[in-house]
N, C-alpha and C positions, 0 to 999 in steps of 0.2 A: 503493500499502499505508500502511494504518494503521497506527500501533501501538497495541498492544493499550491502553493509557489513553486513548488519540484514539477508540477505538472505543467503550469502555467509558462513555467521558463523553457521547459522541452517542448510547447506545442511552439514558442515563438523561434525556438532554433529549426522545429522540421521546419518552421515555413520559411526561412529565411532561405533552408537548405535549398527545397523544391524552388524559391524563386532566384537564386545561384545555379543553381543544374536544372531548367524544370524539365528536359528530356528524364531526369531520374527516375519519375513516376511511372514511365512507359516502358521502361527497360526491365527485360526480366532479369532477375538477379543473377544468374549463371552468367548472363554477359556484360556485367561490370566487371572489367580490368582494373589492376592497379596500373597499369597508366594513364587511367581514365580517371582514377582518384586523384593522382598524383596532378594531373593537367588542370582538374577543377579546383585541389587546392592553389595552384600557382595562381590560375586566374584570377581567385577572391582575392588572392594576397597583394596582387600589384596591378588588379582591372578595376577593380569595383570602387564607388565613390570613399575618398577618403574619412577613416574616424575621426571623428570628433568628440575629443574626451565631454563627459557629462560637465553642463556650466561651461565649458570654454567656446570662444568667438568664434576661432578657425582649428583646422587640424595642426597637429605639432609639428615641428620642423622637418622631422625624421618620419612621420607618418606615411603608409604604403598601405594601399586596399584596407579591407578589413579590419577590427583591430586583433588581436592573437585570440582573446577570448572568448570573440565573437567565432570565429573560424574553429577554434577547439570546443565549443558548443556544437557548433554545425557538423564538425567531424568525430563528434560522439553521439550523435542523432542515427548517422548513416552506418555506422558500426553498430551500434545498438540494431538497427531495421535487419544487417548484415545478420547480424547472430540471428535474431529471429527467421531468415530467411533458410538458415543452414541448421539451426534446431526443429523447423517445420520440412526439411527436404528441397525445398526450392533454389538452393543454391548447394554447391557443394565444400567451398570455403567461404570464410570472410577474407574479401582483397584488400578492405580498408584498414584489416590491422597488422596487414605484412607489411609492410612499412610503415614504419617508425618515423620517420622521419620528415613523414608530412604534420607531423601536431609540431607546431615551432612553440619554445619553451618561453612561458611569460616573462618577463623581467621582474624583480621584485622589486617594488617601490621603496623610495630611500626610505629610512626611517630620520627624522629630525626633530632633536628634543629642545625641549628650550634650556637657555644656559640658566647658572645661579639667580642671576638678575633679573632675569624675565620668568621664571618659575613664579614668584609672589605676585606679579602684575597678572599672570594667568589664571591663579589661582581667584586672586582680588576677580577679573572680570567675571569667571563662572560663579562666582556668589553673589555679583551685579544682577545676572539674570531670575534668581529668586527659584522658586518652587524646587524642584527636586534637583536642581543643579547645585543648589545650597549642600548636597548632600554627599554630591558627587563632586564637589572641590572639597568637600571635610576628608571626602575618601583618598582623594589623589593626593592631598595633602599629609597625611595619614601613612600612607604607602611610601611615597617619595620620602618622609623624612625617618621612617621607623624603619626601612629598607625589607619588610615583611609582601610576603606576595597578596594577590586578591584575595585566596582560598585562609589563608594564614588569619586573614586583616579581618574575616566575615564570621569566626569563632573568637574573636578578643571580646572579652565581658569585663566590666570595671575592674571586679575581683582578681582579674589577671593584672590590672596597673597598679606598679608599686610606687606612690607620688616620693615618699621618702629615698629612695633608692634612685630615683629616674629609672625605672626596667619597667618592662611591659613582657607577659609570660606568654609565650606563644605557643598553646597547646595543640595545636593540627599543622602539622611541618610536613613542609616535601618527603624528606624520608623519614617521616614516620614520628 
């Protein structure tokens, strides 16, 4: 059983796959070749409209074709469909799984942390928002200054805090 959001994501990916390769819907699964999969992959990565990131006004300077994540989601749908064809006897093998190079790697996003002078400003901005953001600011500040992990901080109770010794007892730790 899939969650509704997963179903929606996969439907969108399947629609994008069929729009980028309209002939696929009419092809016999046995007649889909590794070469066709590679050509489709290359075509959508190089000739489709450039990917514009969320809230951006124009594509990134390095943009080329559809985004890596969109390409990979469409490739996953193709692989799942051909897996079903193999399982049901409509195809001998899944040609989309034979060539692992068709799935480009996603570049990890750079992590940028606030420096020591910016951190109090960040916490102040979070508190100024009000509502649950104030609790989030308290948690962020506690995590930063205590060095505790989220799970460790979630299990701290007032009796764990020793104000005289300036210590906090972490009962639940990563190592047990």
